[in-house]
C-alpha positions in Angstrom: 5.7 42.4 106.7 2.5 43.3 105.2 4.0 42.9 101.6 5.3 39.6 102.5 2.3 38.3 103.8 0.2 39.5 100.8 3.0 37.9 98.5 3.2 34.7 100.2 -0.7 34.3 101.3 -2.5 35.4 97.8 0.4 33.7 95.7 0.1 30.3 97.3 -3.7 30.5 97.0 -3.6 31.1 93.5 -0.8 28.3 92.8 -3.1 26.0 94.8 -6.0 26.9 92.9 -4.3 26.5 89.3 -1.5 24.1 89.8 -2.3 21.4 92.7 -4.5 18.7 91.8 -6.6 17.4 94.3 -9.0 14.3 94.4 -12.7 15.1 95.2 -15.3 12.3 94.6 -13.0 10.0 92.8 -12.0 12.6 90.2 -8.5 14.3 90.4 -8.2 17.8 88.9 -7.0 21.4 90.0 -9.2 23.0 92.4 -10.3 25.5 90.0 -11.8 22.8 87.9 -13.5 21.3 90.4 -15.2 24.7 91.5 -16.4 25.1 87.9 -17.7 21.5 88.0 -19.7 22.2 91.3 -21.1 25.2 89.9 -22.5 23.7 86.7 -23.8 20.8 88.7 -25.4 22.7 91.4 -26.8 25.4 88.8 -27.3 23.1 86.0 -30.7 24.4 85.2 -29.4 28.0 85.2 -26.3 27.7 83.5 -27.4 27.4 80.0 -29.5 30.5 80.5 -26.6 32.3 81.8 -24.4 31.3 78.7 -27.5 32.6 76.6 -27.5 36.0 78.1 -23.9 36.4 78.1 -23.8 35.4 74.2 -26.6 37.8 73.7 -24.8 40.8 75.7 -21.7 39.7 73.6 -23.2 40.0 70.4 -24.4 43.5 71.0 -21.4 44.8 73.0 -19.6 45.9 69.8 -22.4 47.9 68.6 -22.6 49.4 72.2 -19.1 50.6 72.3 -18.9 51.1 68.8 -15.9 48.9 67.9 -18.0 46.8 65.4 -16.7 48.8 62.4 -13.3 49.7 63.6 -11.8 47.4 60.8 -12.7 44.5 58.6 -11.9 41.9 61.1 -14.3 43.6 63.8 -16.8 43.5 61.2 -16.8 40.0 60.4 -16.5 39.0 63.9 -19.4 41.2 64.9 -21.7 39.5 62.1 -20.5 36.2 63.4 -21.4 37.1 66.9 -25.2 38.0 65.9 -25.2 34.7 64.2 -24.0 32.8 67.1 -26.6 34.6 69.5 -29.4 33.5 67.1 -28.4 29.8 66.9 -27.9 29.6 70.8 -31.4 31.1 71.0 -32.5 28.1 69.2 -30.5 25.5 71.0 -31.5 26.6 74.3 -35.3 26.6 73.4 -34.9 23.5 71.3 -36.2 24.7 67.8 -34.3 24.9 64.5 -33.0 22.8 61.6 -32.2 19.5 61.9 -28.3 20.0 61.3 -28.0 22.4 64.3 -30.0 20.2 66.5 -27.7 17.1 65.6 -26.3 16.0 69.1 -22.7 16.1 67.6 -23.1 19.6 66.3 -25.0 22.4 68.0 -25.5 20.5 71.5 -22.0 19.3 71.6 -20.7 22.9 71.0 -23.0 24.3 73.6 -22.4 21.6 76.2 -18.9 20.6 75.9 -17.4 24.0 75.0 -19.8 27.1 75.7 -21.1 26.4 79.0 -17.6 25.4 80.6 -15.8 28.2 79.0 -18.7 30.6 80.3 -18.4 29.4 83.8 -14.4 28.8 83.9 -13.4 32.5 82.8 -15.3 34.7 85.4 -14.3 32.3 88.2 -10.7 31.8 87.0 -10.5 35.4 86.7 -11.0 36.0 90.6 -8.3 33.6 91.2 -6.2 34.9 88.5 -5.9 38.2 90.8 -4.3 36.2 93.3 -2.0 34.4 91.2 -0.3 37.4 89.1 -1.4 40.4 91.0 1.0 40.2 94.1 4.4 39.8 92.8 4.6 35.8 91.8 4.8 36.8 88.0 7.7 39.2 88.7 9.4 36.9 91.0 9.4 33.9 88.6 9.9 36.3 85.8 13.5 37.3 87.1 14.5 33.6 88.1 13.3 32.1 84.7 15.0 35.0 82.5 18.0 32.6 81.4 15.4 30.0 80.3 12.5 31.7 78.4 14.3 34.4 76.6 17.0 32.1 74.8 14.5 29.1 74.2 11.2 30.7 73.6 12.2 34.5 72.9 9.8 35.6 75.5 10.1 37.6 79.0 11.0 35.5 82.0 7.7 36.7 83.3 5.8 34.9 80.9 6.9 31.3 82.8 3.8 31.5 85.3 1.6 32.4 82.2 2.9 29.6 80.1 2.7 27.0 82.9 -1.1 28.1 83.8 -1.9 28.3 80.0 -1.0 24.6 79.6 -2.0 22.9 83.0 -4.9 25.0 83.5 -7.0 26.0 80.3 -6.4 28.2 77.2 -9.1 30.4 78.2 -7.2 31.3 81.5 -4.2 31.4 80.0 -5.6 33.7 77.3 -6.9 35.7 79.8 -3.4 36.1 81.8 -1.6 36.7 78.5 -4.3 39.6 77.4 -3.9 41.1 80.8 -0.2 41.3 80.9 -0.1 42.4 77.1 -2.3 45.2 78.0 -0.3 46.3 81.0 2.5 46.7 78.4 4.8 43.7 80.0 4.5 41.9 76.5 5.2 43.0 73.1 2.7 42.0 70.2 5.3 39.3 69.0 5.8 38.0 72.8 1.9 38.0 73.4 1.1 36.0 70.1 4.1 33.7 70.8 2.5 32.8 74.4 -1.1 32.7 72.8 -0.3 30.3 70.1 2.6 28.2 71.5 1.4 27.8 75.3 -2.4 28.1 75.3 -3.5 24.2 75.0 -6.4 22.7 76.1 -6.9 22.0 79.9 -5.5 18.7 81.4 -9.0 17.7 81.9 -9.3 17.9 78.1 -6.4 15.9 77.9 -7.8 12.9 79.8 -11.1 12.9 78.1 -8.6 12.5 74.9 -6.7 9.7 76.7 -9.8 8.1 78.0 -11.3 8.4 74.3 -8.3 6.4 72.7 -7.8 3.8 75.6 -4.3 5.6 76.8 -5.1 6.1 80.4 -2.6 3.0 81.2 0.1 5.4 79.9 -1.2 8.6 81.2 2.0 9.9 82.5 4.0 9.1 79.3 1.4 10.7 77.3 1.1 13.8 79.7 5.0 14.5 79.5 5.6 13.6 76.1 2.8 16.1 75.0 4.1 18.6 77.4 7.9 18.2 75.9 6.7 18.1 72.1 4.4 21.2 72.6 7.2 23.2 74.1 9.8 22.1 71.7 7.5 22.7 68.6 6.8 26.3 70.1 10.6 26.9 70.3 11.1 26.1 66.5 8.0 28.1 65.5 9.1 31.3 67.0 12.1 31.1 64.8 9.9 30.7 61.6 7.4 33.0 59.7 5.0 34.3 60.6 6.1 34.6 64.2 9.6 35.9 63.9 8.5 38.7 61.8 5.9 40.1 64.0 5.8 43.6 65.6 8.1 44.5 68.5 5.7 47.3 69.5 3.8 47.5 72.7 -0.1 47.7 73.4 -0.9 51.5 72.8 2.7 52.0 72.4 3.3 52.0 76.0 5.9 49.3 77.1 7.5 48.2 80.3 10.2 46.3 79.1 11.6 43.5 81.3 15.0 44.4 82.9 17.6 42.1 82.0 19.0 40.6 85.4 22.5 38.9 85.5 23.7 39.2 89.0 21.8 38.7 92.2 18.8 36.9 90.5 17.0 35.7 93.8 17.8 39.2 95.7 16.4 41.3 92.5 13.2 38.8 92.0 12.5 39.1 95.6 12.7 43.1 95.7 10.7 43.3 92.5 8.1 41.1 94.0 7.8 43.0 97.2 7.5 46.0 95.1 4.6 44.7 93.1 2.9 43.7 96.4 3.3 47.0 98.0 1.6 48.7 95.1 -1.1 46.3 94.6 -4.8 47.4 95.0 -7.0 46.2 98.0 -7.7 42.3 97.6 -11.6 43.4 97.1 -10.8 45.9 94.3 -8.3 43.5 92.7 -10.8 40.7 92.4 -13.6 42.9 91.4 -11.5 44.3 88.4 -10.4 40.8 87.3 -14.0 39.4 87.8 -15.3 42.3 85.3 -12.5 41.6 82.8 -13.6 38.1 83.0 -17.1 38.7 82.4 -16.1 41.2 79.4 -13.5 38.5 77.9 -16.5 35.7 78.2 -19.0 37.8 76.5 -16.5 38.4 73.7 -15.4 34.7 73.6 -18.9 32.8 73.9 -20.3 34.1 70.8 -17.6 33.5 68.5 -17.3 30.0 69.8 -20.9 29.5 68.9 -20.4 30.9 65.5 -17.2 30.2 63.9 -17.0 26.7 65.9 -20.4 25.9 64.6 -19.0 26.6 60.8 -15.9 24.4 61.8 -18.1 21.7 62.8 -20.5 21.8 60.0 -17.5 21.4 57.7 -15.9 18.6 59.3 -19.3 16.9 59.7 -20.8 17.7 56.2 -18.0 18.3 53.8 -14.7 16.7 52.3 -12.7 20.2 53.2 -10.7 18.2 55.8 -10.1 15.2 53.8 -8.7 17.4 51.1 -6.8 19.4 53.7 -5.6 16.2 55.0 -3.1 15.7 51.9 -1.2 18.5 53.2 0.1 16.3 55.9 0.0 13.0 54.1 3.5 13.4 52.8 4.8 13.7 56.5 2.7 10.8 58.0 4.0 8.7 55.3 7.5 9.6 55.5 7.5 9.1 59.5 5.9 5.7 58.9 2.9 6.4 60.8 0.9 2.8 60.6 -2.1 4.5 59.1 -0.8 7.5 57.4 -3.6 8.7 55.1 -6.1 8.4 58.3 -3.9 10.1 60.5 -3.3 12.9 57.9 -7.0 13.6 57.7 -7.3 13.4 61.5 -4.8 16.1 61.8 -6.5 18.0 59.5 -9.7 18.0 61.5 -8.0 19.4 64.6 -8.4 23.1 63.2 -12.1 22.7 63.2 -12.2 21.1 67.1 -9.3 19.7 68.8 -11.5 16.5 70.1 -12.7 15.5 66.4 -9.0 13.8 65.7 -9.6 11.4 68.3 -12.9 10.4 67.3 -11.4 9.5 63.7 -8.7 7.1 65.2 -10.4 5.1 67.9 -10.0 2.0 66.1 -6.3 2.6 64.7 -3.0 1.2 66.1 -1.4 2.5 69.4 1.4 4.4 67.5 -1.3 6.3 65.4 -3.2 7.0 68.7 -0.5 8.2 70.4 0.6 10.6 67.6 -3.1 11.9 67.0 -3.8 12.2 70.9 -0.3 14.3 71.3 -1.1 16.3 68.2 -4.5 17.4 69.4 -2.9 19.3 72.0 0.4 20.3 70.6 -1.2 21.9 67.5 -3.2 24.3 69.9 -5.2 26.2 67.4 -8.6 25.5 66.3 -11.8 27.2 65.3 -14.7 25.8 67.7 -12.9 27.8 70.8 -9.2 28.8 70.7 -9.2 31.2 67.7 -12.2 32.8 68.3 -10.7 33.6 71.9 -7.5 35.0 70.5 -9.5 37.2 68.2 -11.5 38.4 70.9 -8.4 39.6 73.0 -6.5 42.7 72.3 -3.7 40.8 70.3 -3.6 41.9 66.8 -3.0 38.6 65.1 -4.7 37.8 61.5 -6.6 34.5 60.9 -4.3 33.5 57.8 -1.3 33.9 59.9 -3.1 31.7 62.6 -3.5 29.2 60.1 0.2 29.1 59.0 1.2 28.6 62.3 -1.2 25.8 63.0 0.1 24.0 59.9 3.6 24.7 60.8 2.9 23.2 64.2 1.1 20.2 62.8 4.2 19.3 60.5 6.4 19.6 63.2 4.6 17.4 65.8 4.3 14.7 63.3 7.9 14.8 62.7 8.8 15.1 66.5 6.2 12.4 68.1 6.4 9.5 65.9 9.7 8.5 66.5 9.3 9.3 70.3 6.1 7.1 70.0 8.0 4.1 68.3 10.9 4.4 70.8 8.5 4.4 74.1 5.7 2.1 72.8 
């Protein structure tokens, strides 16, 4: 009975926190988002200094635990993190070059991405202990094996992870993915598929995009089309290089492959959930372990966002790199008859720097172009201002060149899939 109570009570609190939208002060969002907003509002004066401390500790942490020179990727990331700490000091204390203090560059990155992620990850980690620590992952994992494996080539247990990643936030999704990967429940290939295929921006960010492009009148259509397109694109990319050739090894070579269940699914699902609940640590210990992991991940993520993200925004704002990159996608926007094909192609290219940039470029475009780009901003998934640094901060071994190839594949597939849908529905 104790196991049943733990499973139901803690899992339901986790589900409520991550998945059930509630309206507070006229704003509808998941409870976790409301908690983060409350913390940012109440402690608005202290939050920038908290983010600065996290970034400084994050910059020196690789040198303390001596991982900075483990390989070339760690060396480069460690250098970037030091740079990230330096520019954050300038931003917080308001000094430095004009380009850095430009509201669309440094302050935008710090206020719109660094602070929300810095607050979200540790708080989210606390509730994550309830969502995945007491049998829910295993229960739905068994039930959804027959869906997740054939379509997306990932274990059934990744279903909760995938939904949390899409509905909640890429940072929370990656926190779940990294934890489950380190527990030996995902292979390198499976963890990479989930990280690059489901870890989208939050629903809150989707609302920001919809507001910017005047799509709130068709919000439900936009949300469900984006979810469908994102998951369909992932189903295709898992069958393409590089994802289809990634290693099937487990973290540190120690894996717990998912048992394939073909009979008595509900009975086995319940049995596995109860077993996990029985062996779960005390709630206080579990929350503390997750909170500590959240802080460490925050320290890893924030300096990377502040440095790699800054570089991406500078390239987008002051160079023609993304204009040139846009010609990769121009043949596809032209063939699919997007109303403004060159503008849409250039907007699509800027997504790799920051997912919000494409929306800013097409605010005066036709409804079809707006809808295509709004969907693409989410379904392409990978961008340098936050998500790519987040992935590189996890234990999942995936290189930047491969991430860029996956981004190009996802962008082209999204344009091909969503354009006819837009013409059909609008």
